C-alpha positions as CSV (number, residue, x, y, z in Angstrom):
1,X,82.8,386.2,199.7
2,X,79.4,386.3,199.1
3,X,77.8,386.1,203.2
4,X,75.0,382.6,202.3
5,X,74.7,382.5,206.4
6,X,70.9,383.6,206.2
7,X,70.4,380.8,203.6
8,X,68.7,377.5,204.1
9,X,71.1,374.5,203.6
10,X,68.6,372.4,201.0
11,X,70.2,369.1,198.5
12,X,72.9,370.5,195.9
13,X,73.2,369.0,192.6
14,X,75.5,370.4,189.9
15,X,76.9,368.6,186.5
16,X,79.3,369.7,184.1
17,X,80.8,367.8,180.6
18,X,83.6,368.9,178.8
19,X,86.9,366.9,176.3
20,X,89.2,366.8,175.2
21,X,90.5,366.1,171.7
22,X,93.0,364.1,170.6
23,X,94.7,362.1,167.6
24,X,93.6,358.0,167.0
25,X,96.8,356.9,167.6
26,X,96.7,359.0,171.8
27,X,93.4,357.4,171.7
28,X,94.4,353.6,171.3
29,X,97.7,353.9,173.6
30,X,95.8,355.3,176.2
31,X,93.4,351.8,175.7
32,X,95.9,350.2,175.9
33,X,97.4,351.4,179.2
34,X,101.0,352.1,177.6
35,X,101.7,355.5,178.8
36,X,104.5,355.6,180.0
37,X,103.5,358.4,183.1
38,X,100.3,355.8,184.2
39,X,97.0,355.3,183.5
40,X,95.8,358.0,182.1
41,X,92.2,357.6,182.4
42,X,92.4,356.2,186.0
43,X,94.7,359.3,187.4
44,X,92.6,361.6,185.9
45,X,89.5,361.1,187.4
46,X,91.5,361.1,191.4
47,X,92.6,364.6,189.8
48,X,88.5,365.7,189.5
49,X,88.2,364.4,192.5
50,X,90.6,366.0,194.6
51,X,90.5,369.3,192.2
52,X,86.6,369.3,193.5
53,X,87.7,368.9,196.9
54,X,90.1,371.7,196.2
55,X,87.6,374.7,194.5
56,X,87.8,376.9,197.9
57,X,91.3,376.8,197.7
58,X,91.5,377.7,193.5
59,X,89.1,379.9,193.2
60,X,89.4,383.0,195.5
61,X,85.9,383.6,196.0
62,X,84.4,379.6,196.5
63,X,83.0,378.7,200.2
64,X,85.1,375.5,201.0
65,X,82.6,372.6,200.7
66,X,82.0,369.6,202.7
67,X,81.0,367.3,199.7
68,X,78.8,364.3,200.1
69,X,79.0,362.7,196.5
70,X,81.9,363.8,193.4
71,X,81.4,361.3,190.0
72,X,83.8,361.3,187.2
73,X,82.8,359.9,184.2
74,X,85.2,360.2,181.3
75,X,84.4,358.0,177.9
76,X,86.7,357.3,175.4
77,X,84.9,358.1,171.5
78,X,87.0,356.4,169.1
79,X,84.3,359.4,166.8
80,X,85.1,361.8,168.4
81,X,88.1,361.4,168.5
82,X,89.0,362.1,171.7
83,X,87.6,361.8,175.8
84,X,83.9,363.3,177.1
85,X,84.3,364.4,180.3
86,X,81.6,364.5,182.8
87,X,81.2,365.3,186.8
88,X,78.5,365.0,189.1
89,X,79.2,366.7,192.2
90,X,76.1,366.8,195.0
91,X,75.8,368.7,199.0
92,X,73.7,369.7,201.3
93,X,74.6,373.5,202.2
94,X,73.6,376.8,201.4
95,X,75.4,377.4,198.0
96,X,75.7,375.4,195.4
97,X,78.5,372.6,193.8
98,X,78.7,374.4,190.1
99,X,82.4,376.0,190.9
100,X,82.6,372.1,192.2
101,X,82.0,370.6,189.0
102,X,83.2,372.8,186.4
103,X,86.8,373.1,188.6
104,X,86.7,368.7,188.2
105,X,85.6,368.9,184.7
106,X,89.7,371.0,183.7
107,X,91.7,369.2,186.3
108,X,90.8,366.3,184.8
109,X,91.3,367.4,181.8
110,X,94.1,368.8,182.3
111,X,95.4,365.9,183.5
112,X,95.3,363.8,180.4
113,X,96.5,366.7,178.6
114,X,99.3,366.6,181.0
115,X,99.8,362.7,180.0
116,X,99.7,362.8,176.8
117,X,101.6,365.9,175.9
118,X,105.1,364.3,175.6
119,X,103.2,362.2,172.5
120,X,101.2,364.9,171.0
121,X,101.4,368.1,171.0
122,X,98.4,369.0,168.9
123,X,95.5,367.9,171.8
124,X,92.4,370.4,172.9
125,X,90.5,370.8,175.4
126,X,87.1,371.8,174.8
127,X,84.1,372.9,175.6
128,X,83.9,373.0,178.9
129,X,80.4,374.0,180.7
130,X,77.7,373.7,183.4
131,X,75.4,371.2,182.7
132,X,72.9,371.3,185.1
133,X,72.7,372.9,188.7
134,X,70.0,371.6,190.8
135,X,68.5,373.0,194.1
136,X,68.8,376.6,196.6
137,X,66.9,379.3,196.1
138,X,67.2,380.0,192.2
139,X,65.6,376.7,191.5
140,X,66.8,374.1,188.7
141,X,68.9,374.6,185.8
142,X,68.7,372.4,182.9
143,X,72.0,373.1,179.8
144,X,72.0,370.2,178.3
């Protein structure tokens, strides 16, 4: 791991996005809440939050962080068709939360996939990316 011991504590924010593309029929099933595994969006949101909290256990060289806030937004889009996923993670620390935000989006998308894979084999996850990073010595980055 990189030594962050001499770095100052700063307020840090990271946002990541991604999406899962689904058949319209699958999206309707999610909207109606009739998945055999339960409420797809609620479970995916909880999974994303858990994943952000466990990022240092999943990514070998990530520092364990105390997270102040984790938000996961899941938006159904009939035109996609699919679900847009956005994660926002906040901390006050010596290293950023980009990996936590990216992990949250990835695991939320994988959870949706897991919950619908029995009814749709063509679902695919795409375009997971960091869209904003604020705080720290390297400054702010916005990639929207």
